[in-house]
C-alpha positions as CSV (number, residue, x, y, z in Angstrom):
1,M,-0.2,0.3,0.3
2,P,1.9,3.3,-0.9
3,S,2.3,6.0,1.9
4,A,0.0,8.7,-0.3
5,A,-3.0,6.6,0.5
6,V,-3.5,7.7,4.0
7,L,-4.3,11.3,2.2
8,A,-7.6,10.2,0.9
9,P,-9.7,10.0,4.1
10,V,-8.1,13.6,4.7
11,V,-8.5,15.0,1.3
12,L,-11.7,13.4,0.0
13,P,-14.4,15.6,1.9
14,F,-12.2,18.7,1.2
15,L,-12.1,17.7,-2.4
16,A,-16.2,17.2,-2.1
17,A,-16.6,20.3,-0.1
18,A,-14.5,22.2,-2.9
19,V,-17.2,20.6,-5.6
20,I,-20.0,21.6,-4.1
21,A,-19.1,25.3,-2.9
22,G,-17.7,25.6,-6.8
23,F,-21.2,24.6,-8.0
24,G,-23.2,26.5,-5.4
25,I,-21.5,29.7,-6.4
26,T,-22.7,29.6,-9.8
27,G,-26.5,28.5,-8.5
28,I,-26.1,24.7,-8.4
29,S,-26.9,22.8,-5.7
30,L,-25.7,19.1,-6.1
31,G,-27.8,18.3,-3.0
32,R,-27.3,15.6,-0.6
33,T,-25.7,13.3,-3.5
34,A,-22.4,15.4,-3.5
35,A,-22.6,15.0,0.6
36,A,-22.5,11.6,0.7
37,A,-20.2,10.8,-1.8
38,G,-18.0,13.1,-0.1
39,A,-18.5,11.7,3.7
40,W,-18.9,7.8,2.5
41,S,-15.8,8.0,0.0
42,S,-13.6,8.9,2.9
43,A,-15.1,6.1,5.1
44,V,-14.5,3.6,2.3
45,A,-11.0,4.8,1.8
46,L,-10.0,4.6,5.5
47,V,-11.0,0.9,5.2
48,A,-9.6,-0.2,2.3
49,V,-6.1,1.5,3.4
50,W,-6.2,0.4,7.0
51,L,-7.6,-3.4,6.4
52,P,-4.7,-5.0,3.6
53,V,-2.0,-4.0,5.7
54,R,-3.2,-3.9,9.5
55,S,0.0,-2.0,10.4
56,S,1.3,1.7,10.9
57,L,1.3,3.6,7.5
58,E,2.9,7.2,7.2
59,L,3.6,10.0,5.1
60,L,6.1,12.7,5.6
61,L,4.9,15.7,3.5
62,G,7.6,18.2,4.8
63,Q,8.0,20.7,7.5
64,L,5.6,22.6,9.7
65,G,8.6,24.8,10.9
66,Y,11.1,24.7,13.5
67,G,11.7,21.3,13.3
68,S,8.1,20.0,13.7
69,A,6.9,17.6,10.6
70,L,4.1,17.5,8.9
71,D,3.4,14.1,9.2
72,L,0.3,11.9,8.6
73,R,0.0,8.5,10.2
74,L,-2.6,5.9,9.9
75,D,-2.9,3.0,12.3
76,G,-4.9,1.1,15.3
77,V,-5.5,4.3,16.8
78,S,-6.6,6.5,13.9
79,F,-8.3,4.0,12.1
80,A,-10.8,3.6,15.2
81,F,-11.6,7.2,15.7
82,G,-11.8,8.3,12.1
83,L,-14.6,5.8,12.0
84,M,-16.0,7.0,15.0
85,I,-16.1,10.3,13.1
86,V,-16.8,9.8,9.5
87,L,-19.4,6.9,10.2
88,P,-22.2,9.2,12.1
89,A,-21.5,12.3,9.9
90,A,-21.7,10.3,6.6
91,V,-25.4,9.2,7.4
92,L,-26.5,12.5,8.5
93,L,-25.1,14.3,5.6
94,T,-26.8,11.3,3.1
95,L,-30.6,11.7,5.0
96,Q,-30.6,15.6,6.0
97,P,-31.3,17.9,3.7
98,R,-28.8,21.4,3.8
99,T,-28.1,24.2,1.9
100,W,-24.7,24.3,-0.4
101,Q,-23.0,26.3,2.3
102,E,-23.8,24.1,5.5
103,T,-22.8,20.9,3.5
104,A,-19.7,22.6,1.9
105,I,-19.0,23.7,5.8
106,A,-19.7,20.4,7.1
107,L,-17.5,18.5,4.9
108,L,-14.6,20.6,5.8
109,G,-15.7,19.9,9.2
110,V,-15.3,16.3,8.4
111,G,-11.8,17.0,7.0
112,A,-10.3,18.5,9.6
113,A,-11.4,16.2,12.4
114,M,-10.1,13.0,9.8
115,A,-6.4,15.3,9.7
116,A,-6.8,15.4,13.5
117,V,-7.0,11.7,13.9
118,E,-4.3,11.0,11.3
119,G,-1.9,13.8,12.5
120,G,1.6,12.1,13.6
121,G,2.3,14.6,16.3
122,V,1.2,16.8,18.6
123,L,1.5,20.0,16.6
124,L,-0.4,18.9,13.7
125,T,-3.4,17.1,15.7
126,A,-3.3,20.5,17.7
127,I,-3.9,22.5,14.3
128,A,-6.6,20.4,12.8
129,G,-8.2,20.0,16.0
130,G,-8.6,23.8,16.3
131,T,-9.7,24.1,12.7
132,A,-12.5,21.6,12.9
133,A,-13.5,23.5,16.2
134,T,-13.6,26.7,14.1
135,V,-15.3,25.0,11.6
136,A,-18.3,23.9,13.9
137,V,-18.9,27.6,15.3
138,V,-19.5,29.1,11.8
139,L,-21.6,25.9,11.2
140,L,-24.0,26.4,13.9
141,E,-23.8,30.2,13.6
142,T,-25.1,29.5,9.6
143,E,-27.8,27.4,10.5
144,D,-29.4,29.2,13.3
145,P,-27.8,32.2,15.1
146,A,-29.9,32.5,18.0
147,A,-29.6,29.0,19.0
148,P,-27.2,27.9,21.6
149,R,-23.8,27.4,20.8
150,P,-20.5,26.9,22.5
151,S,-18.3,30.0,22.1
152,W,-15.3,30.1,19.8
153,A,-13.2,30.8,22.9
154,L,-14.1,27.7,24.9
155,L,-13.8,24.9,21.8
156,L,-10.1,26.4,20.9
157,A,-9.0,26.6,24.7
158,G,-8.3,22.9,24.5
159,W,-6.1,23.3,21.6
160,L,-4.7,26.2,22.2
161,A,-3.2,24.4,25.6
162,L,-2.5,21.5,23.3
163,S,-0.3,23.3,21.0
164,L,1.6,24.5,24.0
165,G,1.8,21.0,24.8
166,G,3.6,20.3,21.6
167,V,6.0,23.3,21.8
168,I,7.3,21.8,24.8
169,L,7.5,18.3,23.5
170,Q,9.1,19.8,20.6
171,V,11.4,21.7,22.5
172,G,12.7,19.6,25.2
173,G,12.4,16.1,23.4
174,G,13.5,17.3,20.1
175,T,10.3,16.2,18.7
176,A,6.5,16.3,19.0
177,V,5.7,13.2,17.1
178,Y,3.8,10.3,18.9
179,S,5.5,7.3,18.5
180,A,9.3,8.9,19.1
181,V,8.8,11.3,21.8
182,P,11.2,10.3,24.6
183,V,8.8,9.0,27.4
184,A,11.4,11.2,30.2
185,T,9.7,14.0,28.2
186,V,6.1,13.6,29.4
187,T,6.6,14.9,32.8
188,G,3.5,15.3,35.1
189,A,3.3,18.5,34.6
190,L,3.2,18.2,30.6
191,F,0.7,15.2,31.4
192,A,-1.7,17.9,33.7
193,L,-1.8,20.2,30.6
194,L,-2.4,17.5,28.0
195,A,-5.3,15.9,30.1
196,A,-6.5,19.3,30.7
197,S,-6.5,19.9,26.7
198,A,-8.6,16.7,26.1
199,L,-11.1,17.3,28.7
200,L,-11.8,21.0,27.2
201,A,-11.5,19.9,23.6
202,S,-14.3,17.7,24.6
203,C,-15.9,19.3,27.4
204,L,-15.7,16.2,29.7
205,L,-16.6,18.2,32.7
206,P,-19.4,17.3,35.3
207,W,-21.8,20.1,34.5
208,R,-24.1,21.0,31.3
209,M,-21.6,21.8,28.7
210,W,-22.3,22.2,24.6
211,P,-22.5,18.3,24.3
212,S,-25.9,18.4,25.9
213,K,-26.8,21.9,25.1
214,L,-26.8,21.3,21.3
215,W,-29.1,19.3,21.8
216,S,-31.9,22.2,22.8
217,R,-31.4,23.9,19.0
218,P,-34.5,23.5,17.0
219,S,-33.1,22.0,14.3
220,L,-30.3,19.2,15.0
221,R,-28.7,19.4,11.6
222,A,-25.4,21.6,12.5
223,A,-25.8,20.2,16.2
224,G,-25.5,16.2,15.4
225,I,-22.4,16.8,12.7
226,S,-20.5,18.8,15.3
227,I,-21.1,16.5,18.1
228,A,-19.8,13.7,15.6
229,T,-16.6,15.5,14.4
230,L,-15.7,17.6,18.0
231,Y,-16.7,15.2,21.0
232,P,-14.2,11.7,20.1
233,L,-11.2,14.0,19.7
234,G,-10.7,14.9,23.4
235,F,-10.7,11.1,24.0
236,Y,-8.4,10.4,20.9
237,L,-5.7,12.8,23.1
238,L,-6.3,10.8,25.9
239,V,-5.3,7.8,24.5
240,R,-2.3,8.9,22.5
241,A,-1.0,9.7,25.7
242,Y,-0.8,6.2,26.7
243,E,1.4,6.1,23.4
244,L,3.4,8.8,24.4
245,G,4.0,7.6,28.1
246,D,5.4,4.1,26.8
247,G,1.5,2.8,27.7
248,R,1.1,4.3,31.0
249,Y,0.3,7.8,32.4
250,P,3.3,9.6,34.3
251,S,1.5,8.6,37.7
252,P,-1.7,6.7,39.0
253,F,-2.7,9.9,40.4
254,F,-3.6,10.9,36.8
255,N,-5.5,7.4,36.2
256,V,-7.6,7.9,39.6
257,L,-8.4,11.7,38.8
258,L,-9.3,11.4,35.3
259,A,-11.7,8.6,36.4
260,V,-13.6,10.3,39.0
261,I,-14.2,13.1,36.6
262,G,-15.3,10.4,34.2
263,L,-17.8,9.4,36.9
264,G,-18.4,12.8,37.9
265,T,-19.4,13.5,34.4
266,A,-21.5,10.4,33.9
267,F,-23.4,10.8,37.3
268,S,-23.7,14.7,36.6
269,A,-25.5,13.5,33.3
270,A,-27.8,11.1,34.6
271,A,-29.0,13.6,37.3
272,R,-30.1,15.9,34.9
273,A,-31.7,13.0,32.7
274,Q,-33.6,11.7,35.4
275,A,-35.0,15.4,36.3
276,A,-35.4,16.2,32.6
277,A,-38.8,18.1,32.0
278,T,-39.0,16.7,28.1
279,R,-37.6,13.4,26.4
280,R,-35.3,15.9,24.0
281,E,-33.9,17.2,27.2
282,F,-33.4,13.0,28.3
283,F,-31.6,12.2,24.8
284,G,-29.7,15.5,25.0
285,E,-27.9,13.6,28.4
286,V,-27.4,10.6,26.7
287,I,-24.0,11.5,24.7
288,P,-22.1,13.3,27.9
289,G,-23.3,10.2,30.4
290,L,-21.6,7.6,27.9
291,G,-18.6,9.8,27.4
292,G,-18.5,10.1,31.3
293,F,-18.4,6.1,31.1
294,A,-15.7,5.9,28.2
295,L,-13.6,8.4,30.1
296,A,-13.8,6.3,33.6
297,S,-13.2,3.4,31.6
298,I,-9.9,4.3,29.5
299,A,-8.3,6.0,32.4
300,L,-8.2,2.9,34.5
301,G,-4.7,2.3,32.5
302,T,-5.4,-1.4,31.7
303,P,-5.5,-2.7,28.3
304,L,-9.3,-4.1,29.4
305,G,-10.3,-0.5,30.6
306,L,-8.9,0.8,27.1
307,V,-11.1,-1.4,25.0
308,A,-14.0,-1.3,27.3
309,G,-13.7,2.6,27.2
310,L,-13.6,2.3,23.0
311,V,-16.6,0.2,22.7
312,I,-18.6,2.9,24.8
313,L,-17.3,5.3,22.7
314,A,-18.5,3.9,19.7
315,T,-21.8,2.9,20.9
316,A,-21.9,6.7,21.7
317,S,-21.0,7.5,18.1
318,A,-23.5,5.6,17.0
319,F,-26.0,7.4,18.8
320,V,-25.3,11.1,17.7
321,A,-26.5,9.9,14.5
322,C,-29.4,8.0,16.1
323,L,-30.4,11.0,17.9
324,A,-30.1,13.5,15.3
325,L,-32.5,11.6,13.2
326,L,-35.1,10.8,15.9
327,P,-38.7,12.7,16.0
328,D,-39.9,14.4,18.9
329,R,-42.5,12.0,19.4
330,A,-43.4,9.0,21.3
331,G,-43.1,5.5,19.5
332,V,-41.6,2.3,18.8
333,A,-38.5,4.3,17.7
334,S,-38.2,6.4,20.7
335,L,-38.6,3.4,23.3
336,V,-36.2,1.6,21.9
337,T,-33.7,4.4,21.7
338,V,-34.5,4.7,25.5
339,A,-33.6,1.2,26.0
340,A,-30.4,0.7,24.3
341,A,-28.9,4.3,25.3
342,V,-29.2,3.4,29.4
343,G,-27.7,0.0,28.6
344,L,-30.4,-2.6,28.7
345,P,-29.2,-6.4,28.4
346,P,-27.9,-7.5,25.8
347,G,-27.0,-4.3,24.2
348,I,-23.4,-3.7,23.3
349,A,-23.6,-0.6,25.9
350,F,-24.2,-2.8,28.4
351,G,-21.5,-5.4,27.6
352,A,-19.2,-2.3,27.2
353,R,-20.2,-1.0,31.0
354,V,-19.5,-4.6,32.5
355,L,-16.1,-5.1,30.9
356,G,-15.5,-1.5,32.3
357,V,-16.6,-2.7,36.1
358,A,-14.9,-5.4,35.7
359,G,-11.5,-3.3,34.4
360,A,-12.2,-1.2,37.6
361,F,-12.2,-4.4,39.9
362,E,-9.0,-5.9,38.1
363,A,-7.2,-2.1,38.2
364,G,-7.8,-2.5,42.0
365,D,-7.1,-0.3,44.7
366,F,-8.8,2.8,44.6
367,L,-9.7,2.2,41.3
368,G,-12.3,-0.6,42.8
369,L,-14.2,2.0,44.4
370,V,-14.5,3.8,41.0
371,G,-15.9,0.3,39.8
372,I,-18.6,0.2,42.4
373,A,-19.5,3.8,41.9
374,G,-19.6,3.2,38.2
375,A,-22.6,0.8,39.0
376,A,-24.2,3.1,41.4
377,V,-24.4,5.7,38.7
378,W,-25.6,3.5,35.9
379,A,-28.3,2.1,38.1
380,T,-29.1,6.0,38.2
381,W,-29.3,5.7,34.6
382,M,-31.6,2.8,34.4
383,V,-34.4,5.1,36.5
384,A,-33.6,8.0,34.3
385,G,-34.8,5.8,31.4
386,A,-37.6,4.5,32.8
387,R,-38.6,7.5,33.8
388,A,-38.1,9.5,30.1
389,I,-40.8,6.8,28.7
390,G,-43.3,8.6,30.0
391,L,-42.1,12.2,29.3
392,P,-43.5,14.5,26.7
393,G,-41.3,14.9,23.4
394,G,-40.1,18.3,23.9
395,R,-39.3,20.9,21.1
396,G,-40.4,19.9,17.8
397,H,-37.7,18.5,15.5
398,P,-38.4,19.5,12.2
399,A,-40.1,16.8,10.0
400,A,-38.0,17.1,7.1
401,E,-34.7,16.2,9.3
402,T,-36.1,13.3,11.1
403,F,-35.7,9.5,10.0
404,P,-37.5,7.0,12.9
405,R,-37.0,4.2,10.8
406,V,-33.2,4.7,10.6
407,A,-32.9,6.0,14.1
408,M,-34.7,2.7,15.4
409,F,-32.6,0.8,13.1
410,I,-29.8,2.0,14.6
411,A,-30.5,1.8,18.2
412,A,-31.7,-1.6,17.5
413,G,-28.6,-2.5,15.8
414,T,-26.7,-1.5,19.5
415,L,-29.0,-3.6,21.2
416,L,-28.3,-6.5,18.6
417,L,-24.9,-6.3,18.8
418,G,-24.5,-7.5,22.2
419,P,-23.1,-11.0,21.8
420,A,-20.6,-9.8,18.9
421,I,-19.0,-7.7,21.6
422,A,-16.2,-10.2,21.7
423,A,-15.8,-9.6,18.0
424,F,-16.1,-6.0,17.9
425,Q,-13.4,-5.5,20.8
426,L,-11.2,-8.1,19.0
427,G,-11.1,-6.3,15.4
428,F,-11.7,-2.6,16.8
429,A,-10.7,-2.1,19.8
430,N,-7.9,-4.5,20.3
431,P,-5.8,-3.1,18.1
432,V,-5.9,0.2,19.5
433,A,-4.8,-1.2,22.9
434,A,-1.8,-3.4,21.0
435,E,-0.9,-0.1,19.5
436,V,-0.7,2.2,22.9
437,M,0.0,-0.1,25.1
438,R,2.8,-2.3,23.9
439,S,5.0,-2.8,27.2
440,S,1.8,-4.0,28.7
441,A,0.9,-8.0,28.6
442,A,-2.6,-7.7,26.6
443,P,-4.7,-10.0,28.7
444,L,-7.6,-10.0,26.2
445,G,-8.6,-13.4,24.7
446,G,-11.2,-15.6,23.7
447,G,-11.7,-14.9,20.1
448,L,-14.7,-14.1,18.5
449,T,-17.1,-15.7,21.2
450,S,-16.2,-14.6,24.7
451,V,-13.8,-11.6,26.4
452,I,-11.4,-13.6,28.9
453,T,-8.9,-11.2,30.9
454,V,-7.1,-12.1,33.6
455,S,-9.4,-12.8,36.3
456,S,-12.7,-13.0,34.6
457,L,-14.3,-14.7,31.5
458,L,-17.5,-13.1,29.6
459,P,-19.0,-15.7,27.3
460,A,-20.6,-12.7,25.0
461,V,-22.4,-15.0,22.8
462,T,-23.6,-18.0,25.2
463,L,-24.6,-15.3,27.8
464,F,-26.2,-12.6,25.4
465,A,-27.7,-14.4,22.8
466,P,-30.0,-15.9,25.2
467,L,-31.2,-12.5,26.6
468,L,-31.4,-11.3,23.2
469,V,-33.5,-14.6,22.4
470,I,-35.6,-13.6,25.4
471,A,-36.1,-10.2,25.2
472,I,-37.2,-10.5,21.7
473,V,-39.6,-13.0,22.6
474,A,-41.4,-10.6,25.6
475,Y,-41.8,-8.0,23.1
476,A,-43.2,-9.9,20.0
477,V,-45.6,-11.7,23.0
478,S,-46.5,-8.1,24.8
479,S,-47.7,-5.1,23.6
480,T,-46.2,-2.0,23.8
481,S,-49.3,-0.6,24.9
482,A,-48.7,-2.2,28.3
483,I,-45.8,-0.1,28.6
484,K,-46.9,2.8,31.4
485,T,-46.3,6.0,29.7
486,Q,-47.3,8.6,32.3
487,A,-44.9,10.9,33.5
488,R,-43.4,9.7,37.0
489,P,-41.6,12.2,39.4
490,A,-37.8,12.6,39.4
491,L,-35.6,10.5,41.5
492,F,-34.0,13.3,43.3
493,K,-34.1,17.2,42.6
494,L,-31.2,18.7,41.3
495,P,-29.9,21.4,43.6
496,S,-30.0,25.3,43.2
497,F,-27.2,26.7,41.2
498,A,-28.7,30.5,41.8
499,L,-25.5,31.6,43.3
500,V,-23.7,30.6,40.1
501,A,-25.7,31.9,37.9
502,Q,-25.3,35.2,39.7
503,A,-21.5,34.7,39.3
504,R,-21.6,34.2,35.6
505,A,-24.3,37.1,35.1
506,A,-21.4,38.9,36.9
507,V,-18.6,37.7,34.9
508,R,-20.4,38.5,31.9
509,A,-21.9,42.0,33.0
510,A,-18.1,43.3,33.1
511,T,-16.7,45.2,30.7
512,V,-13.9,46.3,29.7
513,P,-12.7,50.0,28.8
514,E,-13.6,52.0,25.6
515,Q,-10.1,52.0,24.2
516,Y,-9.4,48.3,24.0
517,R,-13.1,47.3,23.6
518,S,-12.1,47.1,19.6
519,I,-9.3,44.7,20.0
520,L,-10.9,42.6,22.7
521,N,-14.7,42.3,21.6
522,V,-14.8,38.3,21.1
523,R,-18.1,38.6,19.8
524,E,-17.5,40.9,16.9
525,L,-14.6,38.2,16.2
526,E,-16.4,35.5,16.0
527,A,-19.3,37.2,14.2
528,A,-17.0,37.9,11.6
529,A,-15.7,34.7,11.4
530,A,-19.1,33.2,11.1
531,G,-19.8,35.4,8.4
532,G,-16.8,35.2,6.2
533,G,-17.3,34.0,2.6
534,M,-16.2,30.7,1.4
535,V,-13.4,32.8,-0.7
536,L,-12.0,34.5,2.4
537,W,-11.5,31.4,4.4
538,L,-9.8,29.4,1.3
539,V,-7.2,32.4,1.1
540,A,-6.8,32.7,5.1
541,L,-6.2,29.1,4.9
542,V,-3.3,29.5,2.3
543,A,-1.9,32.7,3.9
544,L,-1.6,30.8,7.0
545,A,-0.1,27.5,5.4
546,F,2.4,29.7,3.6
547,A,3.4,31.6,6.8
548,V,4.0,28.6,8.8
549,T,5.9,26.8,6.2
550,R,8.3,29.6,5.8
């Protein structure tokens, strides 16, 4: 396989965006066909390049400047995260109607996110990730300027911090390439900076952030694409951090801290979900909840934890497309989605959480308590799901953007894939663990039928398949009308955040002296960025590329 093939998954969405924009300027809209071709061609290229060799493939395109290389690499990590990004984006671009401007911008975001996960070093990932975040702001602003969206400064904060970390690695270790950074260079302070970058990039924090706020927008076209392209990137950084540290973080303290933050994020989402007033609000917490469980598992520092976290994250990626296509009304599609989202057995979300809890117990020490707390958070999610069945739909999702049969197919697919979790972890997650944890003895085995770890055995096929048959028979015999849909009270009420709201209002009310407002007006800067034409952005990108390569 030629090294230049690694360019295809990145370049094809950019080419499709350029073609769509070119025809759109002349008054010809290519519609969803061109959008689907751009996204699916990237996915096909990713699979076609990786599967024949199933080993790292690198391409050096030159220098970014100051000794930093423009290095693209396709390995098990970039393949797994590339699929998590491009597949939900391809589904949404294929089905949902968009203007040619929105389609072109969305494809630019897909290409930038693919470049971030194929970047061979920290600096290239930071540049591409910051570009993807900027494109997401432009896309959200283009669709509906009045709808909720994250600030540009918030999205860029993590990537600017990662850029600083890349510079420190470049200066201190002579390189910022993931596979070549000296282990001694990754100190505790530097790792703290990288971890903070990852948490900010995906907003993995135990309060309501943009991954849940975006689901309150009237239209979910831009919300689905933005979450699909941006949310996996923070997890990508945490997984690559294992490679930087030769299979481990600099101190067990970071494993515990990140696991606790992950559990806090999952519990915070569960608390909001069980107190939701509408089903749309409940579904808005599903992605942060799954992300919290994934973070807690990845942070365990063991191959089993990493595999469990990746399976949970892949499930969250599927739910991004599912929720963006789901109508705001009661029905079988909504019922199946709720059941799959909370981890009802024998779905793949259920199996992944079982592996995550088992991984926490195997890690021992304080992390065993993390496993117990994770089970309690999971129980809270079950209560929230049972209550969500009786909630009203919420704000109307435009009918032209909803495809209930496709949404139900995706949700049902995550339930039916439960017995195949062993095969899924073998072909999808194990290569990632083998790539970033080479110094650890991989304890996972069992082939296609079971998951065998150091101290446990999960017979996926023989255990989950009968459960699946029982669930299907029970559903066929019973009637959905027997399911009670009355709204139930919340398990517990959320605490009042009046003081926090007052503090935020005070900060927002702070003003800049008149003589500095013209250069420090972030809102006007964001408006100028979002309102810039396609030609302006292309010229700016060319100028930036020329500047950094001189």
